[in-house]
N, C-alpha and C positions, 0 to 999 in steps of 0.2 A: 323195678324197685320193689322191695318187699313191704314197704310202708305206703298205704294208699295216700295219694296226693303229694308224696315227696317228689320234688322235681330236681333236686340237686344230687350229685354223685357222692355227697358226704355220707359218712357212716350213719346207718339208721339209728334212731333213738328209742330206748326202752324206758318207760316210766315204772318205777318200783315204789309202791305205797306200803308203808308199814302200819301195823296195828298191834293189839295185845290179845293174847289168848285168855282163856278163862282164869288162868293162874296169874295173870298180869305180866307174862313174859312177852318180850318183843318178838313178833313174827311178821312175815310178809303177808299183806292183805291181798295184793295183786301185782302182777307184772304184765304190762301191756305195751305193744309196739306203738310208736308215735302215730298220731292221726294228723296228717298234714292237710292244710287248706292252702292251695295255690291261689294267689291273688293276680298273678300274671306269670309269664315265663321267667320273670326276674326275681320273684320273692314268694316264699311260702312260710306259713305260720304253723307251729305245732303247739297247741294249748296243753300245758302240763297240768296246771291246777289253778283253782280259784278259791278264794274265801269271800264270804259275804258279810262279815262283821270283823271288828277289831277291838280287842283280841279275839282270835278265832276260838270257836267252841269245838273241841275235838272229842267231847264225851259222847258215847253212844253212836259214834260215827256220824254225828250231826254235820261235820264239815264235808264228809263224802256225799251225804244226801243233798246238801246245799249245792255242792259243785255239780252234781248230776242235774239238779233242777235248773241251774244257770245255763248249762250246756244245752239241755233240752228246750229251754225257752227260745233259743235262737236269737236272743236280744243282747248278747255280750258284745260290747264295744272293746276298744283297747283297754279301758279301765272298767273295773267292776265297782259301782257305787258302794261306799262304806266297806270295801274289802280290798283284796289284792288279786293280782293276776300274775301267773308265772307262765312264760311261753318261750319257745325257741324260734328264731327266725333265720332262715337261710337266704342269702343274697347272691344273686348271679354275678359273674364278672361284669364290671362296668355297668352295674345296675343304675338306673336313674334314681337318685335320692328324692324322696317325696317330703317336702317341707310340711311339718305338722306340729301341733301343740296339744298336749293333754293336760287336764287338770289333775295332776298326780305328781308324786315323788317316785322317780324311776331309777332303777339300778340296771345298767346294761353291761354285760361281761362278754368280751370277745372270746369265743371258744375255739374257732378255727379261722385262719387267715388274718387279714387286717381290714379295718373299716374306718372310713373317714366320718367324723362327726362334724356336720356342717351346721353352723349357726347363722343367724341373720346378719351378724357383723363379724368381720375378721376372716382369717384364713381357716380352712378346714383343719381339724385336729386329727392326726392319724393315731388310731388305737390298734395296738398289736395284741396277739393272743395273750390272754391273762389280764389285759388292761380293763379298768372299770370306769364307766361314765356314770355320774350322778346327775340326772336331769331333774331340774326343779321348776317344772312348769314352763320351760323355755321352748320357743319354736326351734325345731331342729329337723335334720334329715340324716339318714344313714346311707353311705355310699361305699360300695366295694370297689376300690381303685384298681384291683388286679384285672389284667386283660384276659387271664386264663383260669384263675382259681376261684372257686366258690368260697364264701365266708359264712360263718355262723355265729350268732350272738344269743345269749340267754338274757331275758328281761324279766324283772320283777317290778310291777307297777302297783303302787299303793295310792288309793284315793286320798285326796288332800282337801283342805279347806280352800275356798276360792282365793286365788292370788290377786292381790291388788297392787298395782304399780302406779304411783302418783294417785290420780283419782280414777283410774281405769281398772275395772275388774276384767282380767284376762280369762277367756273361756277356751274350751276345746275348739280346735280348728284343724280339721282333717285335710284341708287343702283339696287337691284334685282327687285324693283318695276317698272323699266324701261320696263319690259316685258308687263305690264298691264296698265301703265299710259301714258298719252299724255305729251310730253315735253312742257314746258311753252313757249319756243321760245323767251325768253328775254335775252339770253346770247349774248355778243358782237360777 
């Protein structure tokens, strides 16, 4: 594989970041190959970008500096407190879905293959390429039902206020992934 950490045979990803030149014209700031982090033989993450405040401050490359600081801290969980996270996730065929909950509003877009969205109640929902899931603090798992083909999703997670259902405040729950993932640190 040409991208470190990429475990799937899917096309490598390149991140292109734009900026402005001295005359205010749009130009490419950087183009870099994906940096994958394999969590097992079944799943790998490629962190695309983070923001640390909302709305984001893009003046003077503040967002680029903040993103670099978040990455270098080694403390990024699934969610970036007070900000956003954009990442791509590759799922192996027949991957075991990991039930988890984040304190965030998430947008998940299927880029390749198909993925089952598994919730605590009801039948799994099959998402095909181009379908979008809007996760609103619910416990869920992602499962690639194919026996042979890899699947890829793009996720954008936005920190949210604590979710209260009835009298219970729901918090991040990484399930069995807590052993290998950093907590987001955005729970009250």
